[in-house]
N, C-alpha and C positions, 0 to 999 in steps of 0.2 A: 503336328506343326503347321503352321496356318500361315506356307508359303510352298511352292517348291522352288527347284533351282533346277537348273539346266545348263550344264557345260558342254561347253565344245559346240557352240548353234552352229556356228558356220568353220566350213573349211578354211586351213590354216589358210590359203593365198586369198582369199572373201574375206576374211577377216581382219589379215594387213593392209588391205585396200580398203574396207573400212573406215578402220582404225586412220589412218592416212587422210580419209576424204575429211571425216569428220576434223581432224582436227589443225589442216587449210583452206575449210575451208571458210567463205567471206560472212559469214551470216554470224559471228560471235558479235555481241554487245554484253550492254549490262542492265539483264532485265529481267534473272529470273531471281525468286527467292520463295522460302518455304512461309511464307506469313508474312504481316504487313510490317511487321514489329521487328525484322530479319537485314544483315546489311544483304546487296545485294549479288548474285557472284553470274560469272559469265554463261550464256545462254543464250536460248530462244530457243520462241516457241515457232514451231514451223504449222503446227495445223492446231486450231482448240472449234470444234465444231460450234460450242456454247457460246463463246465471244468473238463466232463466223471471224475467225483469222483462221486465214488457208496464205503464208510464203511458200512461194510455186519456186524451191532454191533447186535449177534442173540436174544438178547435175547428186546433189545429196539425197534429196527425197527417193528413186528410186534403188538407192543401195541400203535405204533404210527401210521401205517397205520391202525391196528380196530378205531383207534378213529378219520382217518379222513375220514370215511367208515361212522359214525354218520353224522357227520360237513356236505357231500357232503348230508346223509341224507334225514335233517333239514335245510338244504339250499334251500331261493329263488334263489339264481346268480343260475347261469348254469353253472357247476363244474363238469370236465372230469377225466376220471382217468390218465389223462399222466403231470404226476408228472414232473415239471422242476425243482427243490431245493428243500431239505429238510433239516433241520438246529435248531439242540437246544440249544440255549441261556437265561443270566445269566444277568444281566445290575448289578450293585455293587452300591450305592450311589453314588453321585454328579456325575455319567457319563450320561450326557445324548444324545442319538445318535447327527446325522445331520444330519436337512434334508433329505433325497435321496428318491431315486424307485427300485422297487425290478425286474421291465420288463415293456413287451406291455401293450396296450390297448387289446389286445385280448388273456391276461396274472391273473389270479387273484390271493393277495398273501392274506394268512392265518392267524392268530393269534391266535395261543392258549395257554392260562394265566397257568399256570400248579403250582402255587402256592395251598395247600392246606389250609390257614390263608390267610385275607388281612384285613387293615384296609381302607377306602378314607382317610385317614389325613395321610398317608402312601406315598403318592401321586401317582407315577408309571404309570403316565397315558401316550397313544399312543394318536399321534396329526394327525390326518389321513386330509390329507388340509387343514381346518378351524379349523376343530371341531375335539372334544377335547371326547377323548374315556376311560369311567379309566377301571383301572384296576381290574379283579373279576375272584376268581376263579369260574376254571369249562370253560370260554366264550370265542366264538369263534368271532373275530371281520375281517366281508372279505370282500375286497376292492380290483381295479383294481390294479391290480398291478406297471403301467403310473400316480400311486395317488402318492405326496410329503406325504410322511410318515415318524415321527422317534417318537421313545420313551424317555420319558421323565424316571430316578432315580428316583430311590426310596428315600424316607427324612430319612425312618427309615431305621434301621441295619440291613439289612438283603435283601437277591440275586432277583429281583425279573423273575422268569422265567417263560419259552416260546416256544413254537415250532415255527418254521411259514414255514410250505407250498406254494410254488409259484407250482402254476396249470395253465394247458389250459384250457378258457372256451370249453363249450361245440360249 
């Protein structure tokens, strides 16, 4: 298996708070895409060390950092405190990602799924290498950033929301 899955990352009350904070955040815009040739989707890069981008969103950034602390404590993968990129995204129906990579083999990508409710019938899976990971609320998926991956769009009229962390390995 080329990825690690952590279910129930946060306690329910913390997860519901995070989900509401993301959904109601004022940072959303159409600036996210998996490659230059795909459509842009709702999202926002909050931090990117390589691009020297740092949008301090006073309410959202602390809760996302809090969630990362829980992920790191539960993970078997050697995750460090060295954040490379942090962004939020919302994949609409019928807009699949292009298959892409997020970084190097000494970095890890963590996708954290933030919808409060989801049905397997709605789609929204993530492809990691040749494997499929189902979207599930409060689930984190961890894999090396140089592994090809992409998100599948939901087939239900709902946005598939997530947080994407890219961090250095230990």
